N, C-alpha and C positions, 0 to 999 in steps of 0.2 A: 504494499499499498504507498504511494507516494502522500509525502505530507509537506501541505501550501503553508508557507511561512508570511507572518504580516506581523505589525501590531494594532493594538489598539490602543486606543488615545484616551486621556481623562480631558475634554476640551470644554474650556468658557471661554464660548464668543471665537475669536480668533487665536486663543493662547490655547498648546497642550500645554498641559498642567503636569503630564508625568505620559511614561510611553513603555508599556511591557512585552516584548516578545511573543505571542501567541502564534502556536500550532495550530492546522485545521486538517486532518484526513480528508483528501480531495473524496469528491463524493458523498459529505457527509454534511449535514445543512448543521451549521451553529450560527442560530441565531437569523441573518443573512449570510449569504457570501456572494461575493463583488459581481461575481456574472447574475443576480437575483434584481441588484439594484435599481431600483427606478431611478429616470434622471433628474437629478436637479435641476434649481434653477439655478441665474447667471450669475446668483451670489456663491452659488458651489452647494448648497444645504436647502433642504429643504423641512416642513414639516408636517405633520400629519395629525389628525384625533388617534386617541389610541383605542382600541377596536375591542370587540367584546372575547373576540378571542387572545388579546394581548392581555385584558383584565383576566381573562381567565388563567391565562400562561402564571402572572405574576401571584395570583393568589395560589396558584398548584405547589409554586417553589414556597411559599412562605408557608404551605401547610407541610410541603418536606421540615423545613427548620423544625417546627413549631414540635411534630412527633419526634421528631429526636429530642428534642426539650423536652416535653413529657415523659417518657418512653426512659431517658435515659440519666436525666438529673431532676426528674418530678416538679418541674417548674413550666408553664404556658407564656407563650407571648402574648401581653394584656394592651397593646397598640399604644404606649407613654413612654416616656423615656426608660422606664426598666427596664424596657428589652434590650436596649446597648450593653446593658450590663450583661445581659441574658445572651446575647451573640457573643461578647466578648467571654464569657464562663463556655462558652463551647466550642472556643478556639484554642482559649487554657488549657481545655482536659482536652484536647486534641478529638473531639467527637467526630468530627467531619474530617476528611479526608483530603488532601492537596487536590486531588484529582477529580475529587466530586465537585466539579464546576457548578453542576444546577444547584447543588446545594447551598454553596456557596454565593453564588448569583441571590439565592432566594434573600440571605442573609442579607446582602444588598438592597433588595426589596424593602424587607424590615426598616433597613437604615433610612432610606429614599423615604418609605413611607413618614416616618418621624421627622424627617427635614423637610416634608410638604407639612405636617402639620405645624410644625415650629414656625418656618417659614415664608407661610402662604404661596407654595408654589404650586405647580402645576404640572403632574405625567403627560406626556406627549411623546411621539415619535416622532425621532428627528433621521433625518435622510440624507447620508450625504454619498458621493464617491467610495466610500471605505463599506459603508452597508447602513440598516435599519437600525436604531437601536433606541430603547428606552431610555428616557432622558426626565430630567426635573428642568422645565422652563423657569426661567426666572422672569415674574410678568413685569411687560413694559421694556422690554429689553429681548437682546436677540442671542441672547448668554443661556449655559445651559450646564447643567450640570449630570455626571453618568453613574448614580448611583448603582446600580444594577455590579455592576466591573466591581468597584471601589476598595473591597473586601475579598474577592477574589484574584483579582491582577496581583494583589500585593501575599496570598497563602500560595498562591500557583508559582510563582516567582522566588518562592522560599522566604519571602522576607517577613519580617512582623509584621501582624495587623494587630495594629491597637484601637478597637476602633473609634473610643472616645475621639482620638488627637485627630480620626478620620474626622471625626461628626465637627468637631471643633474645627477641623480646617474648610470642611464646605461653609458651615458657618460662617466663615470670616471672607473667604471665598465672596459670600452672595452678600454679606454687608460693606465690601466692598466694594462690589458692580453697584449696587441700590446707590452707594456714597456719590460714584462719578456719573449716573443719571438724574441725581437733585443737583440744582444750581445753590442749596442752601446748606 
């Protein structure tokens, strides 16, 4: 089986915040491969409304995380800030293997939902020449966060993933973007 390598990036507007190499076996679908990408706009990207299929996919990933938390440590996702501590515990106790991309991305969905609740962000589909991604849009801007892969790309690369630090940095980015947008 041949492997096609490319980079996934955390983008905020035109700024690449981090890049991590990712390998995808040819012939396998991984969110969306380059050959399946719709043509972006003149700006090089466009957005779409989150579909029911996307919502179902995200709910399924969250359910995987919740199932592991319930069965392995006796806690459940609550839809509040305590979820960040639960995610960290799952990582610290190595209950989710580094090669379990879907469950790690489910952790990213949980992280994203906390960012959405706390910062008033909106889930959207972001499409560019590299593919189709679920993203959080910073309202009133053309800038986005990609929380689904914020945890998985670190764990898969063998780096430490401190969930609170990831959350805090994302929050700082949103604040910086909003401050640039406001003349006051």
